[in-house]
Each structure stands twice: as C-alpha cells, then as structure tokens.
C-alpha positions in Angstrom: 43.2 55.7 -35.1 44.8 55.3 -39.3 43.5 54.0 -42.5 46.2 53.5 -45.0 45.7 53.3 -48.7 47.9 51.8 -50.6 47.7 52.1 -54.5 43.9 51.8 -54.0 41.9 51.7 -57.2 38.4 50.6 -57.7 36.7 49.7 -60.8 33.2 48.4 -62.0 33.2 46.1 -65.2 36.1 47.4 -67.1 35.8 51.2 -66.2 38.3 52.5 -63.2 36.3 54.7 -61.1 40.2 55.9 -59.5 43.3 54.6 -59.5 47.0 54.3 -57.7 45.4 56.1 -54.5 48.0 56.2 -51.7 46.7 58.2 -48.4 46.7 57.8 -44.9 43.8 59.3 -42.9 44.8 59.9 -39.1 42.7 60.6 -36.2 42.6 64.6 -35.1 42.3 65.6 -38.8 39.8 66.8 -41.0 39.7 65.8 -44.6 37.6 66.7 -47.6 37.5 64.4 -50.8 36.8 66.8 -53.6 35.0 66.4 -57.4 32.2 66.7 -59.3 29.2 64.9 -59.2 29.8 61.5 -60.9 33.5 61.5 -60.1 33.7 58.8 -57.2 33.7 60.8 -54.1 31.1 58.3 -52.8 32.6 55.4 -53.9 36.1 56.0 -52.5 34.3 57.1 -49.0 32.3 53.5 -49.3 35.9 51.6 -50.1 37.5 53.2 -46.6 34.2 52.2 -44.7 35.0 48.6 -45.9 31.5 48.5 -47.5 33.4 48.1 -51.2 36.5 46.0 -51.7 38.8 47.8 -53.8 39.8 46.5 -56.7 43.7 47.0 -56.7 45.8 47.6 -53.9 45.3 47.3 -49.8 43.7 49.3 -47.2 45.0 48.8 -43.8 43.0 50.1 -40.4 45.3 50.6 -37.1 44.5 51.5 -33.8 47.1 52.4 -31.7 49.6 50.5 -33.7 46.9 47.3 -33.7 45.5 46.1 -37.2 41.5 46.4 -37.1 40.0 43.8 -39.5 37.9 45.6 -42.7 35.2 43.3 -41.5 34.9 44.9 -37.9 35.7 48.6 -38.8 31.9 49.3 -39.2 32.6 49.2 -35.3 34.8 52.3 -35.4 32.9 54.4 -37.6 29.9 55.8 -38.3 28.5 57.4 -41.8 26.0 59.8 -42.9 25.0 59.9 -47.1 22.3 60.5 -49.2 22.1 56.9 -50.1 21.7 55.8 -46.4 18.0 55.6 -45.0 16.5 55.9 -42.2 14.0 53.7 -41.1 10.6 55.5 -41.7 8.2 53.1 -39.5 10.6 54.5 -36.7 9.7 57.5 -34.3 12.5 59.9 -34.0 12.7 58.3 -30.2 12.8 55.1 -31.8 15.0 55.5 -34.4 17.5 56.8 -31.8 17.3 53.8 -29.5 17.6 51.7 -32.5 20.8 53.1 -33.9 22.2 53.7 -30.0 21.8 49.9 -29.2 24.7 49.3 -31.5 26.9 52.7 -31.0 27.4 54.5 -27.7 26.5 58.2 -27.1 29.5 60.7 -27.5 30.8 61.5 -24.0 28.2 63.6 -22.3 25.1 62.7 -24.4 21.7 61.0 -23.8 18.5 60.8 -26.3 16.7 63.8 -25.1 19.9 66.1 -25.1 20.4 64.5 -28.7 16.7 65.1 -29.6 17.4 69.0 -28.4 20.5 69.3 -30.1 18.8 68.3 -33.4 16.2 70.8 -33.2 13.4 68.4 -33.0 11.9 68.3 -29.7 8.5 68.9 -31.1 8.9 65.7 -33.2 10.0 63.1 -31.0 7.0 60.8 -31.1 6.3 61.5 -34.7 7.3 58.9 -37.6 10.3 59.5 -39.8 8.1 58.9 -42.8 6.3 62.2 -41.7 9.5 64.1 -41.6 10.4 67.2 -44.5 13.6 65.8 -46.0 15.5 68.2 -44.2 14.8 66.9 -40.6 15.7 63.5 -42.1 19.2 65.3 -43.0 19.5 66.4 -39.5 19.0 63.3 -38.1 21.2 61.3 -40.4 24.1 64.0 -39.3 23.5 63.5 -35.5 23.4 59.9 -35.5 26.7 60.1 -37.2 28.5 62.9 -35.3 27.2 62.1 -31.9 28.1 58.2 -31.8 31.4 57.8 -29.8 33.4 56.4 -32.5 36.5 57.6 -33.9 36.0 57.9 -37.8 32.9 60.0 -39.1 32.2 59.9 -42.6 29.8 62.1 -44.1 28.8 62.5 -47.6 26.9 65.2 -49.3 26.6 66.4 -45.9 24.1 69.7 -46.1 21.7 67.8 -48.6 18.4 69.1 -48.3 19.3 71.9 -45.6 18.1 75.4 -45.5 20.6 78.4 -44.7 19.6 77.6 -41.2 20.5 73.7 -41.6 23.9 74.5 -42.8 24.4 76.8 -40.0 23.5 74.2 -37.5 25.3 71.7 -39.6 28.8 73.6 -39.2 28.3 74.2 -35.3 27.6 70.3 -35.2 31.0 69.8 -36.7 32.8 72.2 -34.7 31.2 70.6 -31.1 32.2 67.2 -32.3 35.2 66.5 -34.3 37.9 67.5 -31.8 40.3 64.2 -31.5 38.6 62.5 -34.3 39.1 61.4 -38.1 36.8 63.3 -40.0 36.3 62.7 -44.0 33.7 64.7 -46.1 32.6 63.9 -49.5 32.1 67.1 -51.3 32.1 69.3 -54.4 30.4 72.5 -52.2 32.9 75.0 -50.6 30.7 75.4 -47.4 30.2 71.8 -46.8 34.3 71.3 -46.1 35.8 74.3 -45.3 36.8 73.6 -41.7 38.8 70.6 -43.5 42.8 70.8 -43.4 43.4 68.1 -46.1 41.9 67.6 -49.6 42.0 65.3 -52.0 40.7 65.6 -55.4 39.4 62.6 -56.9 40.1 63.2 -60.3 43.8 63.4 -59.9 43.4 59.5 -59.4 42.1 59.0 -63.1 43.3 58.3 -65.9 
C-alpha cells in the first residue's frame, strides 16, 4: 500500500496550515509527524485519511499498483484520535461489535481476546460513558490497531494514559505494526520512538 502526496497544501480561509509537501508513505514502515501543538499535524493526518481534501496538490492511494479512490480509502485504514468519540451509550462489547461490523479483526483476534488485551474484561458490560479517560483511550487504540487494515493512523496516542498505559501502548504497537503503514502524529518522543521516519510539519510552513 502506498499513499503519495504531491505538492500537498491545506489552508483554512486565507491561512495556510502547510504547503508544498511531497512525500510517499509505504506499507511496512512507521512514520511520525512532528510539531508543536496547533502546527497542523492533525490536519495532515486528516488529509491523509481523506477526511479533509487538500487545498492544493494531489493525493494518490495505491494498493499493489491499483489506484484506490479517495472515497474508498476508509476501507483500508483505521484511526485513533482525541477528536474521534466512542459511542457513550454502548457497552464495551457493543462498541467492539459495532466497530467490527465494518472492519475485520486482525488475524487470530476476536472480541474476547481483544477485551483481554485491553485489560478491560471487568468492564465489558459497562457503558462507555462510565469509563475513565484512560480506559476510553485504550479502547480507541485497540479498535484501531486490532483492525485488519494496511494503514493505521494515530493522533496523540498516549493522551490520558498513565505510565502503565504508555507501556501498554508501546507493546500494542510492537505487536500490531508489522507489515503495515503506521503514521503517528505527536510532539512527545515516547509516542513515536519506534518510528523509522519523521516529518516536521513546520518545514512546510511559509
């Protein structure tokens, strides 16, 4: 799988968030988009996911040489981000079943094993609304990383996680990132230390 950015730019009103970004993301590599808060990391991630259209340039998705339409790329990716909410009225089990009605489980996984890996067996029948912020973050990350898709996008992945939660996150990535395209937006080294490639969003501001 490849995501190819050609002279990409994105602006809101007259203000450019970034411009003239050329890059090629490929399956099997892990990338970090770096920059201070408000610098445009999340905006770039949303452009890569096709949730936002670029204001300039073009983006192309290829799967084994076949071009994937931007409207169809959602089938090939999963995402965890602070601005994406879980369904508060669902129990954990219901949330997982809903999510995986639209995605396949990563090989060897099912609902029971996923709940165990989240460390939330005791809360499987509890409504999400009663979860702590750290529990919710674990669920978001688990749903993204245990989905059988070639592209995984993570924005500020350790938000609301304590030190134990950060260790859990690093183990999660280590166990699920092989042979996939992992893209992490972050300004904390502990979140992206495993990435082989980095992009500084501030390099694309004029």
